C-alpha positions as CSV (number, residue, x, y, z in Angstrom):
1,X,112.7,129.3,97.3
2,X,112.1,130.5,100.9
3,X,109.6,127.7,101.4
4,X,112.0,125.1,100.0
5,X,114.8,126.3,102.2
6,X,112.4,126.2,105.2
7,X,111.4,122.7,104.3
8,X,115.1,121.5,104.0
9,X,115.9,123.1,107.3
10,X,113.0,121.4,109.1
11,X,113.2,117.9,107.6
12,X,116.7,117.4,106.0
13,X,119.4,119.8,107.2
14,X,121.7,117.9,109.7
15,X,121.9,118.9,113.3
16,X,125.1,117.1,114.2
17,X,128.1,119.2,114.9
18,X,130.5,116.5,113.6
19,X,131.2,116.9,110.0
20,X,131.4,113.2,109.1
21,X,128.2,112.4,111.1
22,X,126.5,115.4,109.5
23,X,127.1,114.0,106.0
24,X,125.6,110.7,107.0
25,X,122.7,112.4,108.8
26,X,121.9,114.4,105.7
27,X,121.6,111.3,103.5
28,X,119.7,109.4,106.2
29,X,117.1,112.2,106.5
30,X,116.6,112.2,102.7
31,X,116.1,108.4,102.7
32,X,113.6,108.6,105.6
33,X,111.8,111.5,104.1
34,X,111.4,109.6,100.8
35,X,110.2,106.6,102.8
36,X,107.6,108.7,104.6
37,X,106.4,110.3,101.3
38,X,106.1,106.9,99.5
39,X,104.3,105.2,102.4
40,X,102.1,108.2,102.7
41,X,101.0,107.8,99.1
42,X,100.5,104.0,99.6
43,X,98.3,104.7,102.5
44,X,96.1,107.1,100.7
45,X,95.8,104.8,97.7
46,X,95.0,101.7,99.9
47,X,92.5,103.7,101.9
48,X,90.7,104.8,98.7
49,X,90.6,101.3,97.3
50,X,89.6,99.9,100.7
51,X,86.6,102.3,101.0
52,X,85.6,102.0,97.3
53,X,85.8,98.3,96.9
54,X,84.7,97.3,100.4
55,X,84.6,93.6,101.0
56,X,85.9,92.9,97.5
57,X,89.3,94.6,98.3
58,X,92.1,92.0,98.4
59,X,95.1,94.4,98.6
60,X,97.3,95.4,101.5
61,X,95.4,96.6,104.6
62,X,95.4,100.4,105.1
63,X,96.4,99.8,108.7
64,X,99.6,98.1,107.6
65,X,100.7,101.1,105.4
66,X,99.6,103.5,108.2
67,X,101.7,101.7,110.7
68,X,104.6,101.7,108.2
69,X,104.0,105.5,107.7
70,X,104.0,106.2,111.4
71,X,107.3,104.0,111.9
72,X,109.3,105.9,109.3
73,X,107.9,109.2,110.5
74,X,109.0,108.4,114.1
75,X,112.5,107.4,112.7
76,X,112.7,110.8,111.0
77,X,111.6,112.5,114.1
78,X,114.3,111.0,116.3
79,X,116.9,111.6,113.4
80,X,116.0,115.3,113.8
81,X,116.7,115.1,117.4
82,X,120.3,114.3,117.0
83,X,119.8,110.5,117.2
84,X,120.8,109.8,113.6
85,X,123.6,107.3,114.5
86,X,121.1,105.1,116.4
87,X,118.4,105.6,113.7
88,X,121.0,104.4,111.1
89,X,121.4,101.1,112.9
90,X,117.7,100.7,113.2
91,X,117.2,101.4,109.4
92,X,119.9,98.9,108.4
93,X,118.5,96.2,110.7
94,X,115.1,96.8,109.2
95,X,116.4,96.4,105.7
96,X,118.4,93.4,106.7
97,X,115.3,91.7,108.3
98,X,113.4,92.5,105.1
99,X,116.3,91.0,103.0
100,X,116.2,87.8,105.1
101,X,112.5,87.5,104.9
102,X,112.4,87.9,101.1
103,X,115.2,85.4,100.7
104,X,113.5,82.8,102.8
105,X,110.0,83.4,101.4
106,X,110.7,83.7,97.7
107,X,114.1,82.0,97.4
108,X,117.6,83.3,97.6
109,X,117.7,84.0,93.8
110,X,114.8,86.5,93.8
111,X,116.1,89.4,91.6
112,X,114.4,92.0,93.8
113,X,115.9,90.4,96.8
114,X,119.4,90.5,95.4
115,X,118.9,94.2,94.6
116,X,117.8,94.8,98.1
117,X,121.0,93.1,99.3
118,X,123.0,95.5,97.2
119,X,121.1,98.4,98.5
120,X,121.6,97.2,102.1
121,X,125.4,96.8,101.6
122,X,125.7,100.2,100.1
123,X,123.6,101.9,102.8
124,X,125.6,100.2,105.5
125,X,128.9,101.6,104.2
126,X,127.5,105.1,103.8
127,X,125.3,105.4,106.8
128,X,127.6,103.6,109.3
129,X,131.2,102.6,108.0
130,X,133.0,100.2,105.8
131,X,133.3,97.6,108.5
132,X,129.5,97.5,108.9
133,X,129.2,97.0,105.1
134,X,131.7,94.1,105.4
135,X,129.6,92.5,108.2
136,X,126.4,92.9,106.4
137,X,127.7,91.5,103.1
138,X,129.2,88.6,105.0
139,X,125.9,87.9,106.8
140,X,123.9,88.2,103.6
141,X,126.3,85.8,101.8
142,X,126.0,83.2,104.6
143,X,122.2,83.4,104.5
144,X,122.0,83.0,100.8
145,X,124.3,80.0,100.9
146,X,122.3,78.6,103.9
147,X,118.9,79.0,102.1
148,X,120.3,77.6,98.9
149,X,121.5,74.5,100.7
150,X,118.3,74.0,102.4
151,X,116.5,74.3,99.2
152,X,118.7,71.8,97.4
153,X,118.3,69.3,100.3
154,X,114.5,69.7,100.1
155,X,114.4,70.9,103.7
156,X,112.0,73.8,102.6
157,X,110.3,74.9,99.5
158,X,110.1,78.7,98.9
159,X,107.3,80.4,97.0
160,X,108.6,80.4,93.3
161,X,105.5,81.5,91.5
162,X,107.3,84.6,90.4
163,X,109.5,82.4,88.2
164,X,106.4,81.2,86.1
165,X,104.5,84.5,86.0
166,X,104.6,86.4,82.7
167,X,106.6,89.5,82.1
168,X,105.3,92.5,84.1
169,X,106.3,96.1,83.8
170,X,106.1,96.6,87.6
171,X,109.0,94.2,88.1
172,X,111.2,96.3,85.8
173,X,110.0,99.5,87.5
174,X,111.0,98.1,90.9
175,X,114.4,97.1,89.6
176,X,115.0,100.5,88.0
177,X,113.9,102.4,91.1
178,X,116.3,100.2,93.2
179,X,119.2,100.9,90.9
180,X,118.4,104.6,90.8
181,X,118.2,104.6,94.6
182,X,121.7,103.1,94.8
183,X,123.0,105.8,92.3
184,X,121.4,108.7,94.1
185,X,122.7,107.7,97.6
186,X,126.2,107.0,96.3
187,X,126.2,110.3,94.4
188,X,125.1,112.2,97.4
189,X,127.8,110.7,99.6
190,X,130.5,111.2,96.9
191,X,129.3,114.8,96.5
192,X,129.7,115.4,100.3
193,X,133.1,113.9,100.3
194,X,134.2,116.1,97.4
195,X,132.8,119.2,99.2
196,X,134.7,118.2,102.4
197,X,137.8,117.8,100.4
198,X,137.4,121.2,98.8
199,X,136.9,122.7,102.3
200,X,140.0,121.0,103.6
201,X,142.1,122.3,100.7
202,X,140.7,125.8,101.2
203,X,141.5,125.7,104.9
204,X,145.1,124.4,104.0
205,X,145.6,127.2,101.6
206,X,144.5,129.8,104.1
207,X,146.8,128.3,106.7
208,X,149.6,128.5,104.3
209,X,148.9,132.1,103.5
210,X,148.8,132.9,107.2
211,X,152.0,131.1,107.7
212,X,153.8,133.0,104.9
213,X,152.4,136.3,106.3
214,X,153.6,135.4,109.8
215,X,157.1,134.6,108.4
216,X,157.2,138.0,106.7
217,X,156.4,139.8,109.8
218,X,159.0,137.8,111.7
219,X,161.6,138.8,109.2
220,X,160.6,142.4,109.4
């Protein structure tokens, strides 16, 4: 338990003095830490396959996963240096760029891409504010309509091999993980709001008791 508390204090516990920003920082740190752990596992797996298969290896280069691992580690580092607001914008921009790339490359109707759009909208509202979520959802809608119109006009042809591929368990796993990610982040944010509401009610009750006590002293 002591090791777990130390781990949370080092990597997750918010450093911001503002209560609202601290809630957002807490969620951001969990997301970044999860990204670091996943890319770290991917880097180890890619390195093993790369060394084992040699020239026959056709997967993602270990240097790509290493660069991604270092990038997310750097974001987590600066978030721990009380730069979580700025890092939130970087994180949202990164997801937005990935969403646009997926929509353009594989078509705007890619299921995983639409799930990524949903994740992006939820994250924007939680990590920044509701207006950011509105802007992101509007921009995503515009790009989806734009890519769809280009595709209908024959101006460009996306890679649609995923439509003809047989059913794969990995696709379902990706979709389930995406939905669970949306649930976890939404649950954490709602949990923080409920706790903040409880603290506000507790403070209101204490202030009311102090007021009643002061009135009694004045009457005496």
